[in-house]
N, C-alpha and C positions, 0 to 999 in steps of 0.2 A: 493528586489533581483537582484542578481544579476545572472544574465542569460547567462553568460560563462557557470554554471555550469553543468553537467548530467544531466540527465531529462531523466525517465523512465516509463511507464503503469505501473504497476501487476494488473494481473486480478486473481481474488483469487473467487474459488471451496468451501463454509463452507462445515460443516456437519450441516442436516437438522435444523434450525428453530438456526441456531446459529449468520447466515449473522448480522442481530442488530447487536450483540454484538461485533462480528467482526469490524464492521465500527465505531464503539466505540471505540475501541480503541487506531485508529487514530487520531480521537482529538487534539491531546496532543504532537505527533510524529511533530517534528525540520525540519523536510526531507518536510514532507507531504504538497504540495500543493492542491490537491483537493480527494479528498478517494467518490468513491457514488454506492450509491446499486441501483445494476441491478437483473432483468428483463433476463432470460435465460440458455445457457448453465457456464456462471458465478455468481456469489455472489456480489458481493464485488468489485471498479475496485480502484485502488489509483492511485497517483501523487506522484511518486515519483523526489523531485532535488538538489543533491546535491555535493561535490568539488571534487569527487573522484569516481567513481562505485566500488571500495573495500570496501563504506560506502556502496551504493546499494542493492549490494551483502549481505552486515550483515542485510542491514532488510527482505531482501530476508530471510536467513534463519533465523532469529529473526518466522517472516509469519512461516512460516515451520512447525515450533517448536509445534506451539501451536496448 
């Protein structure tokens, strides 16, 4: 992986009972380095790495549509 890329963590709050489904959707994304189910104020944390910020913003837009 080229660590010169842009990297960002995204913290996601899901609808009740949807956390595992959302976590599973990230398993096939090319820009995802890691994703975790967590307790507390957030349900899923996703670590993205992309060649530019626009790609990360598009990923976040997709998540919001879910």
